[in-house]
Every structure is written in C-alpha cells, then in structure tokens.
C-alpha positions in Angstrom: -17.2 -16.5 -91.6 -14.7 -13.9 -90.8 -17.4 -11.3 -90.5 -19.4 -13.5 -88.1 -16.3 -14.2 -86.0 -15.5 -10.4 -85.8 -19.1 -9.7 -84.6 -18.8 -12.4 -82.0 -15.5 -11.1 -80.6 -16.8 -7.6 -80.5 -19.9 -8.7 -78.5 -17.7 -10.5 -76.0 -15.4 -7.5 -75.5 -18.5 -5.2 -75.0 -19.9 -7.6 -72.4 -16.6 -7.7 -70.5 -16.4 -4.0 -70.4 -20.0 -3.7 -69.1 -19.2 -6.3 -66.4 -16.1 -4.5 -65.4 -18.0 -1.2 -65.1 -20.7 -2.8 -63.1 -18.2 -4.2 -60.6 -16.4 -0.8 -60.1 -19.8 0.9 -59.5 -20.6 -1.4 -56.6 -19.6 0.0 -53.2 -16.9 -1.9 -51.4 -18.3 -4.2 -48.7 -17.3 -3.3 -45.1 -14.6 -5.5 -43.8 -15.5 -7.3 -40.6 -13.2 -6.4 -37.6 -10.3 -8.7 -37.1 -11.0 -11.3 -34.5 -8.1 -10.1 -32.3 -9.0 -6.4 -32.4 -9.6 -5.0 -28.8 -10.2 -1.6 -27.3 -7.3 0.2 -25.5 -8.7 -0.7 -22.1 -9.1 -4.4 -23.1 -5.5 -4.5 -24.3 -4.3 -3.3 -20.8 -3.8 -6.6 -19.1 -1.1 -5.5 -16.8 0.3 -2.4 -15.2 3.6 -1.8 -13.4 3.5 1.1 -11.0 6.9 2.4 -9.8 6.4 3.9 -6.3 9.3 6.1 -5.1 8.7 6.7 -1.4 9.7 9.9 0.3 11.6 8.3 3.3 10.6 5.0 4.7 12.9 5.4 7.7 10.1 7.7 8.9 7.4 5.6 10.5 4.5 7.9 9.6 5.3 7.6 5.9 5.4 3.8 5.7 1.6 3.5 5.5 1.6 5.3 2.1 3.4 2.4 0.4 1.6 -0.2 2.3 -1.8 1.2 1.2 -0.6 1.5 -2.4 0.3 -2.2 -2.4 -3.0 -3.1 -0.7 -5.2 -1.2 -3.1 -3.2 -2.4 -6.1 -3.9 -6.0 -5.1 -7.6 -5.3 -4.5 -8.0 -3.5 -7.8 -6.1 -6.2 -9.6 -8.6 -8.7 -8.5 -11.6 -6.4 -9.1 -10.5 -5.4 -12.7 -9.0 -8.8 -13.7 -5.6 -7.3 -14.6 -2.2 -7.7 -13.0 -1.2 -4.5 -11.1 2.4 -4.8 -10.0 4.0 -2.3 -7.6 7.8 -1.8 -7.5 8.6 0.0 -4.3 11.8 2.0 -3.7 12.9 4.4 -1.1 14.1 7.9 -1.9 15.4 8.2 1.7 14.7 12.0 1.7 17.7 12.5 -0.7 17.4 14.1 -4.1 20.3 12.3 -5.7 18.9 9.0 -4.5 15.5 9.9 -6.0 17.1 10.5 -9.4 19.0 7.2 -9.2 15.7 5.4 -8.2 13.9 6.8 -11.3 16.7 5.6 -13.6 16.4 2.1 -12.0 12.6 2.0 -12.2 12.6 3.1 -15.9 15.1 0.3 -16.6 12.7 -2.2 -15.0 10.0 -1.1 -17.5 7.4 0.6 -15.3 4.3 1.9 -17.0 3.7 4.8 -14.6 5.7 6.5 -11.8 4.2 7.6 -8.5 6.9 10.0 -7.2 7.0 11.1 -3.6 10.2 13.2 -3.3 11.0 15.9 -0.7 13.8 17.5 -2.7 11.9 19.6 -5.2 15.1 20.8 -6.8 15.5 17.5 -8.7 11.9 17.0 -9.6 12.3 18.7 -13.0 15.1 16.2 -13.8 12.8 13.3 -12.8 10.0 14.7 -15.0 12.3 15.1 -18.0 13.6 11.6 -17.6 10.1 10.2 -17.6 9.0 12.4 -20.5 12.0 11.1 -22.6 11.0 7.5 -21.7 7.3 8.1 -22.4 6.3 7.1 -18.9 3.6 9.2 -17.2 4.1 10.5 -13.7 1.9 11.1 -10.7 3.3 13.6 -8.2 2.6 12.9 -4.5 2.4 16.0 -2.2 5.2 17.8 -4.0 5.0 18.9 -7.7 6.9 17.1 -10.4 6.8 19.0 -13.7 3.3 19.1 -15.2 2.3 15.8 -13.6 -1.1 15.3 -12.0 -0.8 16.2 -8.3 -2.1 13.8 -5.6 -2.0 14.8 -2.0 -2.7 17.7 0.2 -5.0 20.7 -0.3 -2.2 22.8 1.1 -4.1 26.0 1.8 -7.0 24.3 3.4 -4.8 22.1 5.6 -2.7 25.1 6.8 -5.8 27.2 7.4 -7.3 24.4 9.6 -4.1 24.3 11.7 -4.4 28.1 12.2 -8.1 27.8 13.0 -7.4 25.2 15.7 -4.7 27.3 17.2 -6.9 30.4 17.2 -9.6 28.5 19.1 -7.0 27.5 21.7 -5.7 31.1 22.0 -9.2 32.5 22.4 -10.4 29.9 24.9 -7.3 29.9 27.1 -5.4 33.2 26.6 -8.1 35.7 25.9 -6.9 36.0 22.3 -3.3 37.0 23.2 -0.4 35.8 21.1 3.2 36.8 22.0 5.1 34.8 19.3 4.6 32.3 16.5 7.1 29.5 16.0 7.1 27.2 12.9 9.1 24.0 12.5 9.4 23.4 8.8 11.2 21.6 6.0 11.6 24.4 3.4 13.4 22.1 0.9 10.0 20.7 0.1 9.4 23.8 -2.0 6.9 26.6 -2.6 3.8 24.5 -2.7 4.4 22.9 0.7 5.3 26.3 2.0 1.6 27.2 1.5 0.8 24.8 4.4 2.8 27.0 6.8 1.8 30.4 5.4 -1.9 29.6 5.6 -1.7 28.9 9.3 -1.4 32.6 9.7 -4.6 33.1 7.7 -6.4 30.7 10.0 -5.1 32.5 13.0 -5.9 36.0 11.7 -9.5 35.1 10.9 -10.4 34.4 14.5 -8.1 36.8 16.4 -7.5 40.5 16.5 -4.2 40.1 14.7 -3.7 40.7 11.0 -1.6 38.4 8.9 1.1 41.0 8.8 1.0 41.3 12.6 1.6 37.6 12.9 4.3 37.5 10.3 6.2 40.1 12.3 6.2 37.8 15.3 6.9 34.6 13.5 10.2 32.6 13.7 10.6 29.7 11.2 13.3 27.0 11.6 14.3 24.2 9.3 14.3 21.0 11.3 15.1 18.5 8.5 12.6 15.9 9.7 14.9 15.3 12.7 13.1 15.1 16.1 16.3 15.7 18.1 17.1 18.8 16.0 13.5 20.0 16.3 13.7 19.7 20.0 16.9 21.6 20.2 15.7 24.4 17.9 12.5 24.8 20.0 14.5 24.7 23.2 16.8 27.5 21.9 13.8 29.6 21.0 12.2 29.1 24.4 15.5 30.0 26.1 15.8 33.1 24.0 12.3 34.2 24.9 11.7 33.7 28.6 9.2 36.6 28.8 6.8 35.2 26.2 4.0 33.2 27.7 1.6 32.9 24.7 3.4 31.1 22.0 1.7 29.2 19.2 3.7 26.4 17.5 2.9 25.0 14.1 4.8 22.1 12.7 5.0 20.7 9.1 4.6 17.2 10.6 4.5 15.0 13.7 8.3 15.0 14.0 8.6 18.7 14.6 5.6 18.6 17.0 7.3 15.8 19.0 10.5 17.8 19.3 8.6 21.0 20.3 6.6 19.1 22.9 9.7 17.5 24.4 11.4 20.9 24.5 8.4 22.5 26.3 8.3 19.7 28.8 12.0 19.9 29.5 11.9 23.7 29.9 8.8 23.6 32.2 7.0 25.8 29.6 4.0 23.7 28.8 1.6 26.4 30.0 3.3 28.9 27.6 2.7 27.1 24.4 0.1 25.4 22.2 1.3 22.9 19.5 -0.6 21.8 16.4 0.9 19.9 13.5 0.2 18.7 10.0 -0.4 15.0 10.0 -1.9 12.6 12.4 0.5 9.7 12.4 1.2 7.3 15.3 2.9 9.7 17.6 0.1 12.3 17.3 -2.5 9.6 17.9 -0.7 8.2 20.9 -0.4 11.7 22.4 -4.1 12.4 21.9 -5.2 9.1 23.4 -2.8 9.6 26.3 -4.7 12.8 27.1 -8.0 11.0 26.9 -6.8 8.1 29.1 -5.3 10.5 31.7 -8.2 12.9 31.6 -5.7 15.8 31.4 -4.9 17.8 28.2 -1.4 18.8 27.4 0.0 21.6 25.1 0.2 19.4 22.1 -3.5 19.3 21.2 -3.7 17.5 17.8 -3.1 17.7 14.1 -4.7 18.1 10.7 -5.0 14.7 9.2 -3.6 13.8 5.8 -4.8 10.2 6.0 -1.5 8.9 4.7 -2.8 5.4 5.3 -5.4 6.1 2.6 -3.2 7.6 -0.1 -3.3 4.4 -2.2 -7.0 4.8 -2.6 -6.3 7.9 -4.7 -2.9 7.0 -6.2 -3.6 3.6 -7.7 -6.8 4.5 -9.6 -5.1 7.6 -10.8 -2.1 5.6 -12.0 -4.3 3.2 -13.8 -5.9 6.1 -15.7 -2.4 7.5 -16.6 -1.4 4.0 -17.8 -4.4 4.1 -20.1 -3.4 7.4 -21.5 -6.0 9.4 -19.6 -5.6 12.3 -17.2 -7.2 11.8 -13.8 -9.6 14.5 -12.6 -7.7 16.9 -10.5 -10.3 17.1 -7.7 -10.3 13.3 -7.4 -6.7 13.4 -6.2 -7.0 16.0 -3.4 -7.3 14.8 0.2 -10.0 16.1 2.5 -8.5 17.4 5.7 -9.9 17.2 9.2 -8.4 18.6 12.5 -8.1 15.7 14.9 -8.1 16.1 18.7 -9.6 14.4 21.8 -13.1 15.3 20.6 -13.1 13.3 17.4 -10.2 10.9 17.2 -12.3 7.9 18.1 -14.4 8.6 15.0 -11.5 8.8 12.6 -8.9 6.6 14.3 -10.6 4.1 16.6 -8.0 3.1 19.2 -8.9 -0.6 18.8 -8.1 -0.6 15.1 -4.7 1.0 15.0 -3.1 0.5 18.4 -2.0 -3.1 17.9 
C-alpha cells in the first residue's frame, strides 16, 4: 500500500512540474491597450496662448492681437479644441514685458507669443519660460532660441531700398545727396538688418556703392514718437539746406509720418522721397489720398508686413509648440511686398479697410 501511494504521489508531482514548464514556455499574450489611452494630439483638448503685445497704444500694432484672437477662434472650431488667448500689453517697455511674462506664467499658459521691443530683456523672458517649461514664439524680435515669426528682415529692407532707387533714377537722374534713417535701435541687431539692407537695395540700382551710401547716411532714434520723428527730420533738413536729393527710410509708419510732416512744414517736399517699413492705416490713407487727388507726394509708400495677418502664422505655430513640436522656420516668415499707388487696391482694397 505504501509503495503504491508513493508511486501515485510521484506521478502527481511529475505531472505538476510538466504543467508548470509548459505554462512558462508559452509566450505572454499581448495586453490590449487601455480603453482611455490616447495619442498626444488627442490628449490636447485645450491650449492657452499668452500673447504679449509690443505696444497697443500704437494703432498699427493692434491688428496683430486682433488677428491672433480671430484665428484662434476659427481654429478652435475647426480642430474641436479650446484655444484661449490671454492678451497683455508690453507698452514698449522692457520692465513691463518681464512683469507680463511673470503674470502669464502664473495664469498657466501653455505657450508664450512674445512681441517685445526691448531686446535687452528677452534673454530674461526666455529663461523664465525655460524654467517653467513653457515654449516661446518670438515675434519680429528674437527671444532666446525660440522659433521666430515675423519679418524677413533683409528682404524687406532691400525692397525699401529698391523702391527708393527707382524713385531716384526716375526723378533725379540717379543722384543722391544724403540718406536719412528714422529708426528704433533698441529693437536690436536683427531689426537693424531692415535698415542696413536698404542701402543694399539702393546700391544695386544706382551708381553708389554701399560704402558710398553709408558715408552719407544719418540715422536718428525716434522712439516710435511721431512728434520726435518730425522734429529730428526738421533739424536734419534745417542743417542741410543745400541738399536737394535726400532719400528717407523709416523703420515704420510713425517715422514716415513725422518725416512727411517735416518736409511739408519746411517746403522741402521736392527735395525728399520717403519709404517706410509697414503699410498700416496712415500709410494706406496717404497712398489713397494721392490716388484720389491725382497728385503724388514725396511719401510714396511702404513695404508691407501684413500685421493684420500675423495670427495666421502665430496661432498654428503656437499649437505645434504646445504639442511639443517645432514649427517649420520658413512657415513663420512673412512675404513682403512694396505697396504704392500702383498696387494698393490689390492688397488693401479701400472698401474693405476704410470703414
């Protein structure tokens, strides 16, 4: 009996061992994905964009924020996600820009769209966002290593110079006595390219070299103040009564407005040609006034930056950044066009914007 029981127990143990080995040899079945697992894109149900405007006291800059809000609403409906925009104003002040970033980070933004004139504080802004893990999109002025949305600075400056060269050749037989630039140097080296490349555009179509033109160039800092811009240009014209072939380039409409007012007040309109960066309301009004009157004045036009379309570039780029992707650099650069009486109706139909 004992012998039989021992044989029976041994057989049972042997069978259990074989069963265990068989189970270990079978490959583990793949686990079905969890019901709530989603891709990164599907998990992104809302985005909060912090938009820090350059200076919304300047009329020509307000359309940037307006377009960002408009495109965010459109894309929110299109993509089925909530895209919220928190809009603050840097007011052209670096300290205010830093304060704004602190407040936006406290509000839990997912990405920062930074438009700040004072390039000296942009490294601080970048570091704050890096520490907070918030990606940044730089608008027109670099911020750390952030993707850059805005102007093709060399191309836009070259187009200003090209337009001035045509005016010089057509009206003054190619003669230039002086170059006068109204600028905002605090915007930094990248924006400086817009002004420097005006000389390249001029040199390409005239008998002057870039060095020749540099030697006859006077640059003033007008601080985005039309009254100061007018006074600085008036002082230049007063100091140069014998110069009758003066080309004036401005970093924006504000400087061009001031220069135009100074030329009119001094009775020197025949002595100057003015071209500016930007085709905001004041530039458009001046161009259409020339069309309506049938008489051209010395302020001939500007190179458009299409500020009213910036949101079409900024919002999709911010969405990519919020997803952890890097937007394609070329997709963030604006295409520039010189706008004057010949083509303004094509790009800025009077019936659409002159409300």
